[in-house]
TORSEKOL-587341 format. One record per residue: residue in one letter; x, y, z of N, C-alpha, C in turn. Coordinates in pm, 1 decimal, always signed. Example, Ala and Ser with C-alpha at 12.3 -4.5 7.8 and 13.67 -1.06 7.14 Angstrom:
// residues 2
<aa: A	n_u: +1319.0	n_v: -569.0	n_w: +780.0	ca_u: +1230.0	ca_v: -450.0	ca_w: +780.0	c_u: +1320.0	c_v: -330.0	c_w: +780.0>
<aa: S	n_u: +1285.0	n_v: -225.0	n_w: +708.0	ca_u: +1367.0	ca_v: -106.0	ca_w: +714.0	c_u: +1290.0	c_v: +3.0	c_w: +787.0>
END
This chain:
// residues 117
<aa: X	n_u: -1149.4	n_v: -1367.4	n_w: -1140.2	ca_u: -1075.7	ca_v: -1259.2	ca_w: -1078.0	c_u: -928.0	c_v: -1268.0	c_w: -1115.8>
<aa: X	n_u: -867.8	n_v: -1153.8	n_w: -1123.0	ca_u: -725.7	ca_v: -1141.8	ca_w: -1154.9	c_u: -659.3	c_v: -1051.4	c_w: -1052.2>
<aa: X	n_u: -528.4	n_v: -1042.3	n_w: -1060.0	ca_u: -453.3	ca_v: -960.5	ca_w: -965.4	c_u: -365.9	c_v: -859.1	c_w: -1038.3>
<aa: X	n_u: -351.9	n_v: -744.1	n_w: -976.6	ca_u: -251.9	ca_v: -644.7	ca_w: -1014.5	c_u: -159.5	c_v: -633.2	c_w: -894.5>
<aa: X	n_u: -29.4	n_v: -635.6	n_w: -918.3	ca_u: +67.5	ca_v: -625.8	ca_w: -808.7	c_u: +164.7	c_v: -511.3	c_w: -834.3>
<aa: X	n_u: +191.0	n_v: -435.8	n_w: -731.5	ca_u: +298.9	ca_v: -338.1	ca_w: -730.1	c_u: +394.5	c_v: -388.4	c_w: -622.1>
<aa: X	n_u: +516.5	n_v: -419.1	n_w: -660.0	ca_u: +609.8	ca_v: -486.7	ca_w: -569.7	c_u: +721.1	c_v: -390.3	c_w: -525.7>
<aa: X	n_u: +736.2	n_v: -379.1	n_w: -394.4	ca_u: +843.9	ca_v: -301.2	ca_w: -332.3	c_u: +846.1	c_v: -154.8	c_w: -378.0>
<aa: X	n_u: +729.9	n_v: -91.5	n_w: -371.4	ca_u: +720.6	ca_v: +51.9	ca_w: -399.5	c_u: +789.7	c_v: +127.3	c_w: -286.9>
<aa: X	n_u: +887.4	n_v: +208.5	n_w: -320.6	ca_u: +962.9	ca_v: +282.9	ca_w: -219.4	c_u: +886.9	c_v: +408.8	c_w: -179.9>
<aa: X	n_u: +860.6	n_v: +420.1	n_w: -49.4	ca_u: +794.4	ca_v: +537.8	ca_w: +6.2	c_u: +873.9	c_v: +583.5	c_w: +128.6>
<aa: X	n_u: +848.8	n_v: +707.4	n_w: +170.8	ca_u: +913.5	ca_v: +761.8	ca_w: +290.4	c_u: +804.2	c_v: +815.7	c_w: +381.7>
<aa: X	n_u: +779.7	n_v: +745.6	n_w: +493.4	ca_u: +676.9	ca_v: +782.1	ca_w: +589.4	c_u: +740.8	c_v: +795.3	c_w: +727.5>
<aa: X	n_u: +672.3	n_v: +868.2	n_w: +813.0	ca_u: +713.6	ca_v: +880.1	ca_w: +953.3	c_u: +639.3	c_v: +772.0	c_w: +1032.3>
<aa: X	n_u: +713.0	n_v: +671.1	n_w: +1075.0	ca_u: +650.7	ca_v: +563.0	ca_w: +1150.3	c_u: +749.9	c_v: +510.6	c_w: +1253.0>
<aa: X	n_u: +701.3	n_v: +493.1	n_w: +1376.1	ca_u: +785.6	ca_v: +439.6	ca_w: +1481.6	c_u: +725.7	c_v: +466.9	c_w: +1617.6>
<aa: X	n_u: +761.8	n_v: +388.7	n_w: +1712.5	ca_u: +707.2	ca_v: +399.7	ca_w: +1847.5	c_u: +758.4	c_v: +525.1	c_w: +1917.8>
<aa: X	n_u: +884.7	n_v: +559.3	n_w: +1895.8	ca_u: +940.1	ca_v: +676.0	ca_w: +1965.1	c_u: +929.8	c_v: +801.6	c_w: +1878.2>
<aa: X	n_u: +928.2	n_v: +916.5	n_w: +1946.1	ca_u: +926.9	ca_v: +1044.1	ca_w: +1873.4	c_u: +1051.9	c_v: +1057.6	c_w: +1786.7>
<aa: X	n_u: +1163.1	n_v: +1011.1	n_w: +1838.4	ca_u: +1288.5	ca_v: +1017.8	ca_w: +1763.1	c_u: +1276.1	c_v: +939.0	c_w: +1632.2>
<aa: X	n_u: +1217.4	n_v: +820.3	n_w: +1638.7	ca_u: +1202.3	ca_v: +737.8	ca_w: +1519.2	c_u: +1108.4	c_v: +803.6	c_w: +1417.5>
<aa: X	n_u: +1007.2	n_v: +873.3	n_w: +1467.4	ca_u: +912.3	ca_v: +942.5	ca_w: +1379.4	c_u: +963.2	c_v: +1079.7	c_w: +1336.2>
<aa: X	n_u: +1078.4	n_v: +1120.4	n_w: +1386.5	ca_u: +1131.7	ca_v: +1253.4	ca_w: +1360.1	c_u: +1160.9	c_v: +1280.3	c_w: +1214.2>
<aa: X	n_u: +1201.6	n_v: +1179.3	n_w: +1140.8	ca_u: +1232.1	ca_v: +1192.8	ca_w: +998.7	c_u: +1160.4	c_v: +1081.5	c_w: +922.0>
<aa: X	n_u: +1114.0	n_v: +1111.2	n_w: +802.5	ca_u: +1056.6	ca_v: +1003.1	ca_w: +721.5	c_u: +1162.5	c_v: +895.1	c_w: +698.2>
<aa: X	n_u: +1120.2	n_v: +770.9	n_w: +702.4	ca_u: +1213.2	ca_v: +662.2	ca_w: +678.1	c_u: +1167.1	c_v: +578.3	c_w: +560.3>
<aa: X	n_u: +1261.1	n_v: +515.5	n_w: +497.9	ca_u: +1235.1	ca_v: +434.0	ca_w: +379.7	c_u: +1156.8	c_v: +309.6	c_w: +418.7>
<aa: X	n_u: +1048.0	n_v: +287.7	n_w: +346.6	ca_u: +967.2	ca_v: +167.2	ca_w: +359.8	c_u: +944.6	c_v: +113.0	c_w: +219.3>
<aa: X	n_u: +919.4	n_v: -15.1	n_w: +208.9	ca_u: +879.3	ca_v: -74.6	ca_w: +81.9	c_u: +738.9	c_v: -131.1	c_w: +97.1>
<aa: X	n_u: +653.1	n_v: -98.7	n_w: +0.7	ca_u: +515.3	ca_v: -147.5	ca_w: +0.3	c_u: +496.2	c_v: -245.4	c_w: -114.3>
<aa: X	n_u: +433.2	n_v: -357.2	n_w: -85.3	ca_u: +387.0	ca_v: -446.9	ca_w: -190.1	c_u: +235.3	c_v: -449.3	c_w: -181.6>
<aa: X	n_u: +172.2	n_v: -416.2	n_w: -293.7	ca_u: +27.0	ca_v: -402.9	ca_w: -300.3	c_u: -25.6	c_v: -508.7	c_w: -396.2>
<aa: X	n_u: -121.9	n_v: -588.1	n_w: -350.5	ca_u: -186.2	ca_v: -688.2	ca_w: -434.8	c_u: -334.2	c_v: -654.9	c_w: -442.1>
<aa: X	n_u: -381.6	n_v: -624.6	n_w: -562.6	ca_u: -521.1	ca_v: -587.6	ca_w: -585.4	c_u: -591.5	c_v: -701.7	c_w: -656.6>
<aa: X	n_u: -702.8	n_v: -745.3	n_w: -602.7	ca_u: -784.5	ca_v: -845.0	ca_w: -669.5	c_u: -899.3	c_v: -772.0	c_w: -737.1>
<aa: X	n_u: -913.9	n_v: -794.1	n_w: -867.2	ca_u: -1017.0	ca_v: -723.7	ca_w: -942.0	c_u: -1055.3	c_v: -804.0	c_w: -1066.0>
<aa: X	n_u: -1165.9	n_v: -766.0	n_w: -1126.1	ca_u: -1212.0	ca_v: -827.5	ca_w: -1249.7	c_u: -1150.9	c_v: -749.6	c_w: -1365.5>
<aa: X	n_u: -1058.4	n_v: -811.2	n_w: -1435.2	ca_u: -988.0	ca_v: -745.2	ca_w: -1544.1	c_u: -1039.9	c_v: -784.5	c_w: -1681.7>
<aa: X	n_u: -1149.4	n_v: -857.4	n_w: -1687.6	ca_u: -1202.0	ca_v: -905.7	ca_w: -1816.0	c_u: -1237.5	c_v: -790.8	c_w: -1910.2>
<aa: X	n_u: -1303.9	n_v: -688.4	n_w: -1859.5	ca_u: -1343.0	ca_v: -575.4	ca_w: -1945.7	c_u: -1219.7	c_v: -502.6	c_w: -1998.0>
<aa: X	n_u: -1119.2	n_v: -485.3	n_w: -1915.5	ca_u: -996.1	ca_v: -418.8	ca_w: -1959.9	c_u: -926.0	c_v: -500.9	c_w: -2067.2>
<aa: X	n_u: -921.9	n_v: -631.4	n_w: -2048.1	ca_u: -858.4	ca_v: -718.2	ca_w: -2147.1	c_u: -935.0	c_v: -716.1	c_w: -2279.5>
<aa: X	n_u: -1066.6	n_v: -709.4	n_w: -2271.3	ca_u: -1148.9	ca_v: -710.3	ca_w: -2393.0	c_u: -1143.4	c_v: -577.2	c_w: -2467.9>
<aa: X	n_u: -1135.6	n_v: -466.4	n_w: -2393.7	ca_u: -1145.1	ca_v: -334.4	ca_w: -2456.7	c_u: -1012.2	c_v: -262.8	c_w: -2473.0>
<aa: X	n_u: -909.3	n_v: -306.5	n_w: -2401.4	ca_u: -779.6	ca_v: -238.8	ca_w: -2400.4	c_u: -793.8	c_v: -94.1	c_w: -2354.5>
<aa: X	n_u: -885.0	n_v: -73.3	n_w: -2256.3	ca_u: -920.5	ca_v: +60.7	ca_w: -2209.6	c_u: -880.9	c_v: +76.2	c_w: -2062.3>
<aa: X	n_u: -797.2	n_v: +175.1	n_w: -2033.6	ca_u: -750.4	ca_v: +200.8	ca_w: -1896.9	c_u: -866.5	c_v: +225.1	c_w: -1800.4>
<aa: X	n_u: -974.0	n_v: +282.4	n_w: -1847.5	ca_u: -1089.3	ca_v: +311.1	ca_w: -1760.5	c_u: -1155.9	c_v: +184.0	c_w: -1708.0>
<aa: X	n_u: -1124.0	n_v: +69.8	n_w: -1766.3	ca_u: -1183.9	ca_v: -57.1	ca_w: -1725.2	c_u: -1098.6	c_v: -133.8	c_w: -1624.2>
<aa: X	n_u: -994.1	n_v: -69.2	n_w: -1576.1	ca_u: -904.7	ca_v: -135.3	ca_w: -1480.9	c_u: -862.2	c_v: -35.1	c_w: -1374.7>
<aa: X	n_u: -771.3	n_v: -75.0	n_w: -1290.0	ca_u: -715.9	ca_v: +14.6	ca_w: -1188.5	c_u: -587.4	c_v: +74.5	c_w: -1244.7>
<aa: X	n_u: -579.8	n_v: +204.8	n_w: -1243.7	ca_u: -462.2	ca_v: +275.3	ca_w: -1293.1	c_u: -351.7	c_v: +263.0	c_w: -1188.2>
<aa: X	n_u: -263.8	n_v: +165.9	n_w: -1207.1	ca_u: -162.5	ca_v: +139.2	ca_w: -1105.7	c_u: -58.4	c_v: +250.4	c_w: -1096.2>
<aa: X	n_u: -36.0	n_v: +325.9	n_w: -1202.9	ca_u: +56.0	ca_v: +439.1	ca_w: -1194.8	c_u: -1.4	c_v: +546.7	c_w: -1102.6>
<aa: X	n_u: -130.8	n_v: +572.7	n_w: -1115.7	ca_u: -198.6	ca_v: +668.5	ca_w: -1028.0	c_u: -195.2	c_v: +621.1	c_w: -883.0>
<aa: X	n_u: -221.8	n_v: +493.2	n_w: -862.6	ca_u: -218.9	ca_v: +436.2	ca_w: -728.0	c_u: -79.6	c_v: +448.4	c_w: -667.3>
<aa: X	n_u: +22.8	n_v: +417.5	n_w: -744.3	ca_u: +160.0	ca_v: +426.9	ca_w: -692.1	c_u: +190.9	c_v: +569.8	c_w: -647.8>
<aa: X	n_u: +153.4	n_v: +667.8	n_w: -727.4	ca_u: +177.9	ca_v: +807.0	ca_w: -691.2	c_u: +98.3	c_v: +846.6	c_w: -566.6>
<aa: X	n_u: -25.1	n_v: +800.1	n_w: -555.2	ca_u: -106.4	ca_v: +828.8	ca_w: -436.1	c_u: -40.8	c_v: +770.4	c_w: -311.6>
<aa: X	n_u: +14.3	n_v: +650.2	n_w: -322.7	ca_u: +79.9	ca_v: +587.2	ca_w: -208.4	c_u: +209.4	c_v: +660.3	c_w: -171.8>
<aa: X	n_u: +282.9	n_v: +706.1	n_w: -270.4	ca_u: +405.6	ca_v: +781.6	ca_w: -243.0	c_u: +372.4	c_v: +908.4	c_w: -165.0>
<aa: X	n_u: +264.0	n_v: +975.8	n_w: -202.3	ca_u: +225.1	ca_v: +1101.2	ca_w: -135.7	c_u: +149.1	c_v: +1079.2	c_w: -4.1>
<aa: X	n_u: +101.3	n_v: +959.8	n_w: +20.8	ca_u: +12.6	ca_v: +932.5	ca_w: +134.0	c_u: +72.1	c_v: +972.1	c_w: +269.2>
<aa: X	n_u: +200.3	n_v: +959.8	n_w: +284.6	ca_u: +263.7	ca_v: +987.8	ca_w: +413.7	c_u: +285.4	c_v: +1134.7	c_w: +443.6>
<aa: X	n_u: +262.5	n_v: +1221.5	n_w: +346.2	ca_u: +287.2	ca_v: +1365.1	ca_w: +367.0	c_u: +197.1	c_v: +1419.9	c_w: +477.7>
<aa: X	n_u: +259.6	n_v: +1476.5	n_w: +581.9	ca_u: +184.1	ca_v: +1535.9	ca_w: +691.1	c_u: +123.0	c_v: +1436.5	c_w: +788.3>
<aa: X	n_u: +161.2	n_v: +1310.7	n_w: +779.3	ca_u: +106.0	ca_v: +1206.7	ca_w: +867.5	c_u: +219.4	c_v: +1135.3	c_w: +939.1>
<aa: X	n_u: +184.0	n_v: +1070.5	n_w: +1049.8	ca_u: +278.7	ca_v: +981.3	ca_w: +1116.7	c_u: +200.4	c_v: +871.7	c_w: +1187.2>
<aa: X	n_u: +266.4	n_v: +760.2	n_w: +1210.3	ca_u: +207.1	ca_v: +644.6	ca_w: +1276.5	c_u: +305.0	c_v: +589.9	c_w: +1379.1>
<aa: X	n_u: +253.2	n_v: +535.4	n_w: +1486.3	ca_u: +337.1	ca_v: +464.8	ca_w: +1583.0	c_u: +369.0	c_v: +323.9	c_w: +1533.7>
<aa: X	n_u: +268.4	n_v: +255.6	n_w: +1480.8	ca_u: +281.4	ca_v: +113.5	ca_w: +1448.0	c_u: +262.0	c_v: +86.0	c_w: +1299.3>
<aa: X	n_u: +339.0	n_v: -9.6	n_w: +1248.7	ca_u: +319.7	ca_v: -55.9	ca_w: +1110.8	c_u: +179.4	c_v: -112.4	c_w: +1090.3>
<aa: X	n_u: +125.2	n_v: -173.6	n_w: +1194.7	ca_u: -8.9	ca_v: -231.7	ca_w: +1184.0	c_u: -113.1	c_v: -125.5	c_w: +1149.7>
<aa: X	n_u: -106.5	n_v: -11.9	n_w: +1215.8	ca_u: -200.2	ca_v: +97.8	ca_w: +1189.7	c_u: -177.5	c_v: +155.9	c_w: +1050.6>
<aa: X	n_u: -52.5	n_v: +173.8	n_w: +1013.6	ca_u: -20.1	ca_v: +224.1	ca_w: +880.5	c_u: -76.3	c_v: +131.3	c_w: +773.2>
<aa: X	n_u: -50.6	n_v: +2.3	n_w: +784.8	ca_u: -98.5	ca_v: -93.5	ca_w: +685.3	c_u: -251.0	c_v: -91.6	c_w: +676.8>
<aa: X	n_u: -316.8	n_v: -85.1	n_w: +790.1	ca_u: -463.4	ca_v: -78.4	ca_w: +793.4	c_u: -514.1	c_v: +47.4	c_w: +723.0>
<aa: X	n_u: -452.7	n_v: +161.4	n_w: +751.2	ca_u: -491.9	ca_v: +287.4	ca_w: +686.1	c_u: -470.9	c_v: +281.4	c_w: +535.5>
<aa: X	n_u: -360.8	n_v: +223.9	n_w: +491.6	ca_u: -334.4	ca_v: +212.1	ca_w: +348.5	c_u: -439.4	c_v: +125.7	c_w: +279.4>
<aa: X	n_u: -472.4	n_v: +13.1	n_w: +340.4	ca_u: -574.4	ca_v: -75.3	ca_w: +283.0	c_u: -707.9	c_v: -2.0	c_w: +272.3>
<aa: X	n_u: -746.6	n_v: +68.5	n_w: +377.5	ca_u: -873.3	ca_v: +143.0	ca_w: +375.0	c_u: -874.9	c_v: +246.3	c_w: +262.4>
<aa: X	n_u: -765.2	n_v: +318.7	n_w: +244.8	ca_u: -757.6	ca_v: +419.3	ca_w: +138.6	c_u: -770.2	c_v: +356.0	c_w: +0.6>
<aa: X	n_u: -698.9	n_v: +247.0	n_w: -21.3	ca_u: -702.5	ca_v: +181.9	ca_w: -152.3	c_u: -841.9	c_v: +127.0	c_w: -181.9>
<aa: X	n_u: -905.1	n_v: +63.9	n_w: -83.6	ca_u: -1040.4	ca_v: +12.7	ca_w: -104.5	c_u: -1137.3	c_v: +124.7	c_w: -139.0>
<aa: X	n_u: -1128.3	n_v: +236.2	n_w: -68.6	ca_u: -1221.0	ca_v: +346.9	ca_w: -90.2	c_u: -1197.4	c_v: +417.8	c_w: -223.3>
<aa: X	n_u: -1071.0	n_v: +446.2	n_w: -254.1	ca_u: -1043.0	ca_v: +528.9	ca_w: -371.1	c_u: -1027.6	c_v: +452.1	c_w: -501.3>
<aa: X	n_u: -987.8	n_v: +324.4	n_w: -496.1	ca_u: -960.8	ca_v: +249.1	ca_w: -619.0	c_u: -1057.2	c_v: +133.0	c_w: -642.0>
<aa: X	n_u: -1135.2	n_v: +98.2	n_w: -542.1	ca_u: -1245.0	ca_v: +2.5	ca_w: -554.4	c_u: -1208.0	c_v: -138.3	c_w: -604.4>
<aa: X	n_u: -1095.2	n_v: -195.3	n_w: -560.8	ca_u: -1070.9	ca_v: -335.3	ca_w: -597.3	c_u: -1165.7	c_v: -425.2	c_w: -518.1>
<aa: X	n_u: -1177.3	n_v: -549.5	n_w: -558.7	ca_u: -1257.3	ca_v: -646.1	ca_w: -480.5	c_u: -1189.2	c_v: -673.1	c_w: -346.3>
<aa: X	n_u: -1056.0	n_v: -678.3	n_w: -349.5	ca_u: -977.7	ca_v: -700.4	ca_w: -227.2	c_u: -839.5	c_v: -639.8	c_w: -247.5>
<aa: X	n_u: -774.5	n_v: -610.5	n_w: -136.5	ca_u: -637.6	ca_v: -558.6	ca_w: -141.3	c_u: -559.6	c_v: -615.9	c_w: -24.0>
<aa: X	n_u: -434.6	n_v: -646.8	n_w: -50.2	ca_u: -341.6	ca_v: -689.5	ca_w: +54.4	c_u: -218.9	c_v: -601.9	c_w: +39.6>
<aa: X	n_u: -174.5	n_v: -544.9	n_w: +150.9	ca_u: -56.1	ca_v: -459.7	ca_w: +148.7	c_u: +43.0	c_v: -510.2	c_w: +252.0>
<aa: X	n_u: +166.1	n_v: -526.0	n_w: +208.6	ca_u: +276.5	ca_v: -559.2	ca_w: +298.1	c_u: +363.5	c_v: -435.0	c_w: +310.4>
<aa: X	n_u: +396.3	n_v: -397.4	n_w: +434.0	ca_u: +483.5	ca_v: -283.3	ca_w: +461.7	c_u: +613.5	c_v: -338.5	c_w: +520.7>
<aa: X	n_u: +725.1	n_v: -309.1	n_w: +453.3	ca_u: +856.3	ca_v: -353.3	ca_w: +500.7	c_u: +930.1	c_v: -234.9	c_w: +561.0>
<aa: X	n_u: +989.2	n_v: -258.8	n_w: +677.9	ca_u: +1064.4	ca_v: -155.9	ca_w: +750.2	c_u: +1201.9	c_v: -213.2	c_w: +784.0>
<aa: X	n_u: +1302.3	n_v: -127.6	n_w: +784.8	ca_u: +1441.1	ca_v: -172.3	ca_w: +797.5	c_u: +1502.0	c_v: -118.5	c_w: +926.7>
<aa: X	n_u: +1459.6	n_v: -175.7	n_w: +1040.1	ca_u: +1500.7	ca_v: -122.5	ca_w: +1170.1	c_u: +1574.6	c_v: -221.8	c_w: +1258.8>
<aa: X	n_u: +1571.5	n_v: -347.6	n_w: +1225.5	ca_u: +1641.5	ca_v: -448.3	ca_w: +1304.9	c_u: +1768.7	c_v: -485.6	c_w: +1228.5>
<aa: X	n_u: +1885.1	n_v: -443.0	n_w: +1278.7	ca_u: +2008.5	ca_v: -463.2	ca_w: +1202.9	c_u: +2037.7	c_v: -609.8	c_w: +1168.2>
<aa: X	n_u: +1994.7	n_v: -700.7	n_w: +1252.0	ca_u: +2023.0	ca_v: -841.6	ca_w: +1228.6	c_u: +1923.3	c_v: -906.8	c_w: +1131.6>
<aa: X	n_u: +1821.4	n_v: -833.5	n_w: +1088.7	ca_u: +1720.1	ca_v: -888.1	ca_w: +998.7	c_u: +1720.0	c_v: -809.7	c_w: +867.7>
<aa: X	n_u: +1687.1	n_v: -875.8	n_w: +761.5	ca_u: +1676.1	ca_v: -809.2	ca_w: +631.2	c_u: +1570.3	c_v: -699.8	c_w: +637.1>
<aa: X	n_u: +1455.7	n_v: -730.7	n_w: +697.7	ca_u: +1348.4	ca_v: -634.1	ca_w: +720.7	c_u: +1246.7	c_v: -692.6	c_w: +816.2>
<aa: X	n_u: +1160.6	n_v: -606.6	n_w: +866.4	ca_u: +1044.2	ca_v: -645.3	ca_w: +945.3	c_u: +924.1	c_v: -604.8	c_w: +860.9>
<aa: X	n_u: +820.3	n_v: -687.1	n_w: +857.6	ca_u: +705.2	ca_v: -648.8	ca_w: +776.8	c_u: +574.1	c_v: -683.0	c_w: +845.2>
<aa: X	n_u: +472.0	n_v: -608.4	n_w: +804.2	ca_u: +335.0	ca_v: -633.1	ca_w: +846.6	c_u: +251.5	c_v: -638.3	c_w: +720.3>
<aa: X	n_u: +161.5	n_v: -733.9	n_w: +713.1	ca_u: +68.1	ca_v: -744.7	ca_w: +599.7	c_u: -72.7	c_v: -723.6	c_w: +651.4>
<aa: X	n_u: -153.3	n_v: -656.4	n_w: +569.8	ca_u: -292.4	ca_v: -630.0	ca_w: +604.6	c_u: -377.8	c_v: -652.6	c_w: +482.1>
<aa: X	n_u: -495.8	n_v: -710.4	n_w: +501.1	ca_u: -584.6	ca_v: -737.9	ca_w: +388.9	c_u: -722.0	c_v: -682.2	c_w: +417.7>
<aa: X	n_u: -788.1	n_v: -636.3	n_w: +314.0	ca_u: -925.2	ca_v: -588.7	ca_w: +325.8	c_u: -1003.3	c_v: -624.0	c_w: +201.5>
<aa: X	n_u: -1135.1	n_v: -635.7	n_w: +216.8	ca_u: -1224.0	ca_v: -669.3	ca_w: +105.2	c_u: -1339.6	c_v: -572.3	c_w: +100.0>
<aa: X	n_u: -1390.2	n_v: -552.0	n_w: -19.3	ca_u: -1515.3	ca_v: -476.3	ca_w: -36.2	c_u: -1629.6	c_v: -576.2	c_w: -27.2>
<aa: X	n_u: -1734.8	n_v: -537.4	n_w: +40.2	ca_u: -1847.7	ca_v: -628.8	ca_w: +58.9	c_u: -1970.5	c_v: -585.6	c_w: -18.7>
<aa: X	n_u: -1953.8	n_v: -494.6	n_w: -112.9	ca_u: -2067.3	ca_v: -447.0	ca_w: -192.6	c_u: -2074.1	c_v: -517.8	c_w: -323.9>
END
């Protein structure tokens, strides 16, 4: 197994406990780690044999359109479910960074999911 990583993808989603916080999309950074078998892609040099990370990045950027979440935990869980369903990695881990505590660099939640098929 090998990994594909997208580090600190900038997205703008509506997330927060209060209505005021969810009132405007806010900047979040996503780090996505995909575990997959990349042997066929390495052997064939064929994009169809791997996960198209450019497509995934664009899907994640658009994912927040028309949606909102109260908690980062729910958002991270939803993102993992979407990636597992649409991109079919063996496993995915997503970290969501939010910049709401002035005394901290960021607050983050990580969520992991696996395919069992």
